[in-house]
CHARMM-style PDB file with segment names, atoms N, HN, CA, C and O in Angstrom:
ATOM      1  N   MET     1     102.092   1.893  31.539  1.00  0.00      PROA
ATOM      2  CA  MET     1     100.949   1.930  30.663  1.00  0.00      PROA
ATOM      3  C   MET     1     100.420   0.499  30.457  1.00  0.00      PROA
ATOM      4  O   MET     1     101.186  -0.465  30.457  1.00  0.00      PROA
ATOM      5  N   ILE     2      99.122   0.388  30.286  1.00  0.00      PROA
ATOM      6  HN  ILE     2      98.500   1.171  30.286  1.00  0.00      PROA
ATOM      7  CA  ILE     2      98.486  -0.923  30.154  1.00  0.00      PROA
ATOM      8  C   ILE     2      98.586  -1.397  28.702  1.00  0.00      PROA
ATOM      9  O   ILE     2      98.246  -0.678  27.763  1.00  0.00      PROA
ATOM     10  N   ASN     3      99.065  -2.636  28.555  1.00  0.00      PROA
ATOM     11  HN  ASN     3      99.341  -3.220  29.318  1.00  0.00      PROA
ATOM     12  CA  ASN     3      99.110  -3.262  27.240  1.00  0.00      PROA
ATOM     13  C   ASN     3      97.835  -4.096  27.097  1.00  0.00      PROA
ATOM     14  O   ASN     3      97.744  -5.199  27.637  1.00  0.00      PROA
ATOM     15  N   PHE     4      96.855  -3.562  26.367  1.00  0.00      PROA
ATOM     16  HN  PHE     4      96.929  -2.666  25.929  1.00  0.00      PROA
ATOM     17  CA  PHE     4      95.558  -4.206  26.264  1.00  0.00      PROA
ATOM     18  C   PHE     4      95.628  -5.566  25.579  1.00  0.00      PROA
ATOM     19  O   PHE     4      94.883  -6.478  25.938  1.00  0.00      PROA
ATOM     20  N   GLU     5      96.487  -5.707  24.626  1.00  0.00      PROA
ATOM     21  HN  GLU     5      97.092  -4.967  24.334  1.00  0.00      PROA
ATOM     22  CA  GLU     5      96.615  -7.001  23.939  1.00  0.00      PROA
ATOM     23  C   GLU     5      97.062  -8.078  24.919  1.00  0.00      PROA
ATOM     24  O   GLU     5      96.539  -9.192  24.893  1.00  0.00      PROA
ATOM     25  N   GLU     6      98.011  -7.762  25.772  1.00  0.00      PROA
ATOM     26  HN  GLU     6      98.435  -6.857  25.793  1.00  0.00      PROA
ATOM     27  CA  GLU     6      98.491  -8.724  26.768  1.00  0.00      PROA
ATOM     28  C   GLU     6      97.401  -9.037  27.794  1.00  0.00      PROA
ATOM     29  O   GLU     6      97.226 -10.190  28.187  1.00  0.00      PROA
ATOM     30  N   GLU     7      96.686  -8.026  28.215  1.00  0.00      PROA
ATOM     31  HN  GLU     7      96.828  -7.090  27.895  1.00  0.00      PROA
ATOM     32  CA  GLU     7      95.609  -8.228  29.186  1.00  0.00      PROA
ATOM     33  C   GLU     7      94.497  -9.098  28.604  1.00  0.00      PROA
ATOM     34  O   GLU     7      93.936  -9.935  29.311  1.00  0.00      PROA
ATOM     35  N   LEU     8      94.175  -8.913  27.340  1.00  0.00      PROA
ATOM     36  HN  LEU     8      94.630  -8.233  26.765  1.00  0.00      PROA
ATOM     37  CA  LEU     8      93.142  -9.730  26.700  1.00  0.00      PROA
ATOM     38  C   LEU     8      93.573 -11.191  26.592  1.00  0.00      PROA
ATOM     39  O   LEU     8      92.744 -12.096  26.685  1.00  0.00      PROA
ATOM     40  N   LYS     9      94.859 -11.414  26.398  1.00  0.00      PROA
ATOM     41  HN  LYS     9      95.532 -10.679  26.322  1.00  0.00      PROA
ATOM     42  CA  LYS     9      95.350 -12.797  26.333  1.00  0.00      PROA
ATOM     43  C   LYS     9      95.195 -13.500  27.679  1.00  0.00      PROA
ATOM     44  O   LYS     9      95.001 -14.715  27.716  1.00  0.00      PROA
ATOM     45  N   LYS    10      95.276 -12.762  28.781  1.00  0.00      PROA
ATOM     46  HN  LYS    10      95.434 -11.775  28.751  1.00  0.00      PROA
ATOM     47  CA  LYS    10      95.160 -13.325  30.124  1.00  0.00      PROA
ATOM     48  C   LYS    10      93.707 -13.560  30.538  1.00  0.00      PROA
ATOM     49  O   LYS    10      93.443 -14.288  31.495  1.00  0.00      PROA
ATOM     50  N   PHE    11      92.783 -12.955  29.831  1.00  0.00      PROA
ATOM     51  HN  PHE    11      92.998 -12.364  29.053  1.00  0.00      PROA
ATOM     52  CA  PHE    11      91.384 -13.010  30.232  1.00  0.00      PROA
ATOM     53  C   PHE    11      90.796 -14.402  30.055  1.00  0.00      PROA
ATOM     54  O   PHE    11      90.976 -15.042  29.019  1.00  0.00      PROA
ATOM     55  N   HSD    12      90.091 -14.857  31.083  1.00  0.00      PROA
ATOM     56  HN  HSD    12      89.944 -14.337  31.924  1.00  0.00      PROA
ATOM     57  CA  HSD    12      89.338 -16.111  31.050  1.00  0.00      PROA
ATOM     58  C   HSD    12      87.984 -15.836  31.693  1.00  0.00      PROA
ATOM     59  O   HSD    12      87.931 -15.398  32.843  1.00  0.00      PROA
ATOM     60  N   PRO    13      86.886 -16.084  30.975  1.00  0.00      PROA
ATOM     61  CA  PRO    13      85.575 -15.819  31.563  1.00  0.00      PROA
ATOM     62  C   PRO    13      85.304 -16.718  32.759  1.00  0.00      PROA
ATOM     63  O   PRO    13      85.790 -17.847  32.830  1.00  0.00      PROA
ATOM     64  N   SER    14      84.544 -16.216  33.667  1.00  0.00      PROA
ATOM     65  HN  SER    14      84.149 -15.300  33.610  1.00  0.00      PROA
ATOM     66  CA  SER    14      84.175 -16.970  34.860  1.00  0.00      PROA
ATOM     67  C   SER    14      83.263 -18.128  34.471  1.00  0.00      PROA
ATOM     68  O   SER    14      82.286 -17.917  33.751  1.00  0.00      PROA
ATOM     69  N   PRO    15      83.556 -19.350  34.928  1.00  0.00      PROA
ATOM     70  CA  PRO    15      82.698 -20.497  34.590  1.00  0.00      PROA
ATOM     71  C   PRO    15      81.271 -20.329  35.113  1.00  0.00      PROA
ATOM     72  O   PRO    15      80.320 -20.789  34.480  1.00  0.00      PROA
ATOM     73  N   GLU    16      81.117 -19.667  36.271  1.00  0.00      PROA
ATOM     74  HN  GLU    16      81.889 -19.293  36.785  1.00  0.00      PROA
ATOM     75  CA  GLU    16      79.785 -19.460  36.824  1.00  0.00      PROA
ATOM     76  C   GLU    16      78.936 -18.606  35.894  1.00  0.00      PROA
ATOM     77  O   GLU    16      77.747 -18.871  35.713  1.00  0.00      PROA
ATOM     78  N   VAL    17      79.540 -17.588  35.309  1.00  0.00      PROA
ATOM     79  HN  VAL    17      80.506 -17.373  35.457  1.00  0.00      PROA
ATOM     80  CA  VAL    17      78.811 -16.714  34.397  1.00  0.00      PROA
ATOM     81  C   VAL    17      78.395 -17.490  33.159  1.00  0.00      PROA
ATOM     82  O   VAL    17      77.276 -17.330  32.672  1.00  0.00      PROA
ATOM     83  N   GLU    18      79.276 -18.321  32.651  1.00  0.00      PROA
ATOM     84  HN  GLU    18      80.185 -18.451  33.046  1.00  0.00      PROA
ATOM     85  CA  GLU    18      78.938 -19.141  31.484  1.00  0.00      PROA
ATOM     86  C   GLU    18      77.783 -20.086  31.798  1.00  0.00      PROA
ATOM     87  O   GLU    18      76.880 -20.258  30.978  1.00  0.00      PROA
ATOM     88  N   ASP    19      77.807 -20.695  32.975  1.00  0.00      PROA
ATOM     89  HN  ASP    19      78.540 -20.556  33.640  1.00  0.00      PROA
ATOM     90  CA  ASP    19      76.729 -21.611  33.367  1.00  0.00      PROA
ATOM     91  C   ASP    19      75.403 -20.875  33.485  1.00  0.00      PROA
ATOM     92  O   ASP    19      74.365 -21.376  33.054  1.00  0.00      PROA
ATOM     93  N   ILE    20      75.442 -19.697  34.064  1.00  0.00      PROA
ATOM     94  HN  ILE    20      76.286 -19.290  34.414  1.00  0.00      PROA
ATOM     95  CA  ILE    20      74.220 -18.923  34.251  1.00  0.00      PROA
ATOM     96  C   ILE    20      73.647 -18.501  32.903  1.00  0.00      PROA
ATOM     97  O   ILE    20      72.441 -18.617  32.688  1.00  0.00      PROA
ATOM     98  N   THR    21      74.479 -18.018  31.999  1.00  0.00      PROA
ATOM     99  HN  THR    21      75.459 -17.924  32.174  1.00  0.00      PROA
ATOM    100  CA  THR    21      73.961 -17.583  30.701  1.00  0.00      PROA
ATOM    101  C   THR    21      73.386 -18.756  29.926  1.00  0.00      PROA
ATOM    102  O   THR    21      72.365 -18.603  29.255  1.00  0.00      PROA
ATOM    103  N   ASP    22      74.010 -19.915  30.000  1.00  0.00      PROA
ATOM    104  HN  ASP    22      74.839 -20.039  30.545  1.00  0.00      PROA
ATOM    105  CA  ASP    22      73.466 -21.105  29.338  1.00  0.00      PROA
ATOM    106  C   ASP    22      72.091 -21.448  29.913  1.00  0.00      PROA
ATOM    107  O   ASP    22      71.161 -21.767  29.171  1.00  0.00      PROA
ATOM    108  N   THR    23      71.974 -21.381  31.222  1.00  0.00      PROA
ATOM    109  HN  THR    23      72.729 -21.123  31.824  1.00  0.00      PROA
ATOM    110  CA  THR    23      70.706 -21.692  31.878  1.00  0.00      PROA
ATOM    111  C   THR    23      69.628 -20.698  31.470  1.00  0.00      PROA
ATOM    112  O   THR    23      68.498 -21.090  31.177  1.00  0.00      PROA
ATOM    113  N   ILE    24      69.966 -19.433  31.450  1.00  0.00      PROA
ATOM    114  HN  ILE    24      70.884 -19.114  31.687  1.00  0.00      PROA
ATOM    115  CA  ILE    24      68.992 -18.398  31.097  1.00  0.00      PROA
ATOM    116  C   ILE    24      68.533 -18.560  29.659  1.00  0.00      PROA
ATOM    117  O   ILE    24      67.332 -18.517  29.388  1.00  0.00      PROA
ATOM    118  N   TYR    25      69.455 -18.745  28.738  1.00  0.00      PROA
ATOM    119  HN  TYR    25      70.430 -18.781  28.958  1.00  0.00      PROA
ATOM    120  CA  TYR    25      69.080 -18.840  27.336  1.00  0.00      PROA
ATOM    121  C   TYR    25      68.344 -20.126  27.007  1.00  0.00      PROA
ATOM    122  O   TYR    25      67.600 -20.166  26.026  1.00  0.00      PROA
ATOM    123  N   ASN    26      68.525 -21.174  27.791  1.00  0.00      PROA
ATOM    124  HN  ASN    26      69.129 -21.141  28.588  1.00  0.00      PROA
ATOM    125  CA  ASN    26      67.867 -22.446  27.519  1.00  0.00      PROA
ATOM    126  C   ASN    26      66.499 -22.563  28.185  1.00  0.00      PROA
ATOM    127  O   ASN    26      65.802 -23.558  27.988  1.00  0.00      PROA
ATOM    128  N   GLN    27      66.107 -21.567  28.964  1.00  0.00      PROA
ATOM    129  HN  GLN    27      66.673 -20.758  29.123  1.00  0.00      PROA
ATOM    130  CA  GLN    27      64.798 -21.585  29.617  1.00  0.00      PROA
ATOM    131  C   GLN    27      63.720 -21.143  28.645  1.00  0.00      PROA
ATOM    132  O   GLN    27      63.927 -20.244  27.830  1.00  0.00      PROA
ATOM    133  N   ASP    28      62.581 -21.779  28.741  1.00  0.00      PROA
ATOM    134  HN  ASP    28      62.413 -22.510  29.404  1.00  0.00      PROA
ATOM    135  CA  ASP    28      61.424 -21.366  27.955  1.00  0.00      PROA
ATOM    136  C   ASP    28      60.633 -20.401  28.829  1.00  0.00      PROA
ATOM    137  O   ASP    28      59.686 -20.787  29.514  1.00  0.00      PROA
ATOM    138  N   MET    29      61.041 -19.150  28.787  1.00  0.00      PROA
ATOM    139  HN  MET    29      61.811 -18.837  28.231  1.00  0.00      PROA
ATOM    140  CA  MET    29      60.445 -18.151  29.663  1.00  0.00      PROA
ATOM    141  C   MET    29      59.333 -17.403  28.935  1.00  0.00      PROA
ATOM    142  O   MET    29      59.496 -16.972  27.794  1.00  0.00      PROA
ATOM    143  N   THR    30      58.219 -17.261  29.608  1.00  0.00      PROA
ATOM    144  HN  THR    30      58.086 -17.612  30.535  1.00  0.00      PROA
ATOM    145  CA  THR    30      57.088 -16.530  29.061  1.00  0.00      PROA
ATOM    146  C   THR    30      57.119 -15.123  29.640  1.00  0.00      PROA
ATOM    147  O   THR    30      57.210 -14.945  30.854  1.00  0.00      PROA
ATOM    148  N   ASP    31      57.043 -14.134  28.775  1.00  0.00      PROA
ATOM    149  HN  ASP    31      56.969 -14.278  27.788  1.00  0.00      PROA
ATOM    150  CA  ASP    31      57.014 -12.761  29.264  1.00  0.00      PROA
ATOM    151  C   ASP    31      55.603 -12.194  29.122  1.00  0.00      PROA
ATOM    152  O   ASP    31      54.695 -12.878  28.651  1.00  0.00      PROA
ATOM    153  N   LEU    32      55.434 -10.971  29.524  1.00  0.00      PROA
ATOM    154  HN  LEU    32      56.172 -10.415  29.906  1.00  0.00      PROA
ATOM    155  CA  LEU    32      54.119 -10.348  29.516  1.00  0.00      PROA
ATOM    156  C   LEU    32      53.525 -10.298  28.115  1.00  0.00      PROA
ATOM    157  O   LEU    32      52.326 -10.520  27.946  1.00  0.00      PROA
ATOM    158  N   ALA    33      54.336 -10.013  27.122  1.00  0.00      PROA
ATOM    159  HN  ALA    33      55.310  -9.832  27.259  1.00  0.00      PROA
ATOM    160  CA  ALA    33      53.840  -9.957  25.741  1.00  0.00      PROA
ATOM    161  C   ALA    33      53.297 -11.318  25.312  1.00  0.00      PROA
ATOM    162  O   ALA    33      52.255 -11.385  24.660  1.00  0.00      PROA
ATOM    163  N   ASP    34      53.983 -12.400  25.665  1.00  0.00      PROA
ATOM    164  HN  ASP    34      54.830 -12.345  26.195  1.00  0.00      PROA
ATOM    165  CA  ASP    34      53.503 -13.743  25.335  1.00  0.00      PROA
ATOM    166  C   ASP    34      52.158 -14.024  25.995  1.00  0.00      PROA
ATOM    167  O   ASP    34      51.265 -14.608  25.382  1.00  0.00      PROA
ATOM    168  N   LEU    35      52.022 -13.598  27.261  1.00  0.00      PROA
ATOM    169  HN  LEU    35      52.747 -13.123  27.760  1.00  0.00      PROA
ATOM    170  CA  LEU    35      50.765 -13.815  27.961  1.00  0.00      PROA
ATOM    171  C   LEU    35      49.628 -13.039  27.320  1.00  0.00      PROA
ATOM    172  O   LEU    35      48.523 -13.563  27.172  1.00  0.00      PROA
ATOM    173  N   LEU    36      49.887 -11.800  26.938  1.00  0.00      PROA
ATOM    174  HN  LEU    36      50.784 -11.375  27.058  1.00  0.00      PROA
ATOM    175  CA  LEU    36      48.856 -10.991  26.301  1.00  0.00      PROA
ATOM    176  C   LEU    36      48.426 -11.582  24.961  1.00  0.00      PROA
ATOM    177  O   LEU    36      47.235 -11.621  24.654  1.00  0.00      PROA
ATOM    178  N   VAL    37      49.375 -12.037  24.175  1.00  0.00      PROA
ATOM    179  HN  VAL    37      50.343 -12.006  24.425  1.00  0.00      PROA
ATOM    180  CA  VAL    37      49.055 -12.657  22.887  1.00  0.00      PROA
ATOM    181  C   VAL    37      48.194 -13.903  23.112  1.00  0.00      PROA
ATOM    182  O   VAL    37      47.223 -14.128  22.390  1.00  0.00      PROA
ATOM    183  N   LYS    38      48.545 -14.700  24.100  1.00  0.00      PROA
ATOM    184  HN  LYS    38      49.334 -14.517  24.687  1.00  0.00      PROA
ATOM    185  CA  LYS    38      47.774 -15.910  24.401  1.00  0.00      PROA
ATOM    186  C   LYS    38      46.352 -15.560  24.824  1.00  0.00      PROA
ATOM    187  O   LYS    38      45.395 -16.190  24.373  1.00  0.00      PROA
ATOM    188  N   LEU    39      46.210 -14.561  25.687  1.00  0.00      PROA
ATOM    189  HN  LEU    39      46.987 -14.049  26.053  1.00  0.00      PROA
ATOM    190  CA  LEU    39      44.881 -14.162  26.139  1.00  0.00      PROA
ATOM    191  C   LEU    39      44.022 -13.642  24.996  1.00  0.00      PROA
ATOM    192  O   LEU    39      42.842 -13.980  24.907  1.00  0.00      PROA
ATOM    193  N   VAL    40      44.595 -12.830  24.127  1.00  0.00      PROA
ATOM    194  HN  VAL    40      45.554 -12.555  24.200  1.00  0.00      PROA
ATOM    195  CA  VAL    40      43.853 -12.292  22.990  1.00  0.00      PROA
ATOM    196  C   VAL    40      43.437 -13.421  22.057  1.00  0.00      PROA
ATOM    197  O   VAL    40      42.313 -13.430  21.555  1.00  0.00      PROA
ATOM    198  N   LYS    41      44.337 -14.372  21.823  1.00  0.00      PROA
ATOM    199  HN  LYS    41      45.250 -14.364  22.231  1.00  0.00      PROA
ATOM    200  CA  LYS    41      44.029 -15.501  20.947  1.00  0.00      PROA
ATOM    201  C   LYS    41      42.897 -16.344  21.530  1.00  0.00      PROA
ATOM    202  O   LYS    41      41.977 -16.739  20.814  1.00  0.00      PROA
ATOM    203  N   GLU    42      42.968 -16.616  22.833  1.00  0.00      PROA
ATOM    204  HN  GLU    42      43.715 -16.295  23.415  1.00  0.00      PROA
ATOM    205  CA  GLU    42      41.921 -17.401  23.477  1.00  0.00      PROA
ATOM    206  C   GLU    42      40.573 -16.679  23.420  1.00  0.00      PROA
ATOM    207  O   GLU    42      39.542 -17.302  23.168  1.00  0.00      PROA
ATOM    208  N   GLU    43      40.586 -15.379  23.653  1.00  0.00      PROA
ATOM    209  HN  GLU    43      41.424 -14.874  23.858  1.00  0.00      PROA
ATOM    210  CA  GLU    43      39.346 -14.600  23.600  1.00  0.00      PROA
ATOM    211  C   GLU    43      38.752 -14.613  22.196  1.00  0.00      PROA
ATOM    212  O   GLU    43      37.539 -14.739  22.028  1.00  0.00      PROA
ATOM    213  N   LYS    44      39.610 -14.481  21.194  1.00  0.00      PROA
ATOM    214  HN  LYS    44      40.596 -14.379  21.330  1.00  0.00      PROA
ATOM    215  CA  LYS    44      39.152 -14.500  19.805  1.00  0.00      PROA
ATOM    216  C   LYS    44      38.535 -15.862  19.472  1.00  0.00      PROA
ATOM    217  O   LYS    44      37.470 -15.926  18.856  1.00  0.00      PROA
ATOM    218  N   GLU    45      39.196 -16.944  19.874  1.00  0.00      PROA
ATOM    219  HN  GLU    45      40.060 -16.892  20.374  1.00  0.00      PROA
ATOM    220  CA  GLU    45      38.677 -18.288  19.619  1.00  0.00      PROA
ATOM    221  C   GLU    45      37.349 -18.503  20.330  1.00  0.00      PROA
ATOM    222  O   GLU    45      36.443 -19.129  19.781  1.00  0.00      PROA
ATOM    223  N   GLU    46      37.233 -17.990  21.543  1.00  0.00      PROA
ATOM    224  HN  GLU    46      37.970 -17.482  21.989  1.00  0.00      PROA
ATOM    225  CA  GLU    46      35.995 -18.141  22.299  1.00  0.00      PROA
ATOM    226  C   GLU    46      34.844 -17.403  21.612  1.00  0.00      PROA
ATOM    227  O   GLU    46      33.733 -17.923  21.515  1.00  0.00      PROA
ATOM    228  N   ARG    47      35.117 -16.210  21.148  1.00  0.00      PROA
ATOM    229  HN  ARG    47      36.020 -15.787  21.228  1.00  0.00      PROA
ATOM    230  CA  ARG    47      34.075 -15.440  20.451  1.00  0.00      PROA
ATOM    231  C   ARG    47      33.674 -16.108  19.145  1.00  0.00      PROA
ATOM    232  O   ARG    47      32.494 -16.123  18.794  1.00  0.00      PROA
ATOM    233  N   GLU    48      34.651 -16.663  18.415  1.00  0.00      PROA
ATOM    234  HN  GLU    48      35.609 -16.650  18.699  1.00  0.00      PROA
ATOM    235  CA  GLU    48      34.341 -17.366  17.166  1.00  0.00      PROA
ATOM    236  C   GLU    48      33.498 -18.602  17.431  1.00  0.00      PROA
ATOM    237  O   GLU    48      32.570 -18.892  16.675  1.00  0.00      PROA
ATOM    238  N   SER    49      33.807 -19.333  18.490  1.00  0.00      PROA
ATOM    239  HN  SER    49      34.561 -19.098  19.104  1.00  0.00      PROA
ATOM    240  CA  SER    49      33.036 -20.543  18.798  1.00  0.00      PROA
ATOM    241  C   SER    49      31.615 -20.175  19.221  1.00  0.00      PROA
ATOM    242  O   SER    49      30.672 -20.895  18.893  1.00  0.00      PROA
ATOM    243  N   GLU    50      31.448 -19.066  19.943  1.00  0.00      PROA
ATOM    244  HN  GLU    50      32.214 -18.481  20.209  1.00  0.00      PROA
ATOM    245  CA  GLU    50      30.116 -18.616  20.319  1.00  0.00      PROA
ATOM    246  C   GLU    50      29.320 -18.159  19.099  1.00  0.00      PROA
ATOM    247  O   GLU    50      28.113 -18.386  19.024  1.00  0.00      PROA
ATOM    248  N   ALA    51      29.983 -17.524  18.155  1.00  0.00      PROA
ATOM    249  HN  ALA    51      30.964 -17.339  18.216  1.00  0.00      PROA
ATOM    250  CA  ALA    51      29.315 -17.035  16.954  1.00  0.00      PROA
ATOM    251  C   ALA    51      28.879 -18.209  16.064  1.00  0.00      PROA
ATOM    252  O   ALA    51      27.866 -18.116  15.371  1.00  0.00      PROA
ATOM    253  N   ASN    52      29.629 -19.293  16.083  1.00  0.00      PROA
ATOM    254  HN  ASN    52      30.452 -19.368  16.647  1.00  0.00      PROA
ATOM    255  CA  ASN    52      29.311 -20.461  15.250  1.00  0.00      PROA
ATOM    256  C   ASN    52      28.272 -21.377  15.897  1.00  0.00      PROA
ATOM    257  O   ASN    52      27.714 -22.260  15.246  1.00  0.00      PROA
ATOM    258  N   ALA    53      28.024 -21.155  17.177  1.00  0.00      PROA
ATOM    259  HN  ALA    53      28.477 -20.437  17.707  1.00  0.00      PROA
ATOM    260  CA  ALA    53      27.078 -22.039  17.882  1.00  0.00      PROA
ATOM    261  C   ALA    53      25.637 -21.634  17.677  1.00  0.00      PROA
ATOM    262  OT1 ALA    53      24.733 -22.281  18.205  1.00  0.00      PROA
TER     263      ALA     53
END
């Protein structure tokens, strides 16, 4: 039978996985929602500037 407590003591995470997760979380990644918000904001600002001109 497997002794889970003993197996957990032996566990060591892979250094490559740790490096990859650090890289992923430290990236300033823009997703589709960010792009849509930016486009809507720019369009709103453009319309406001045209209305004020």
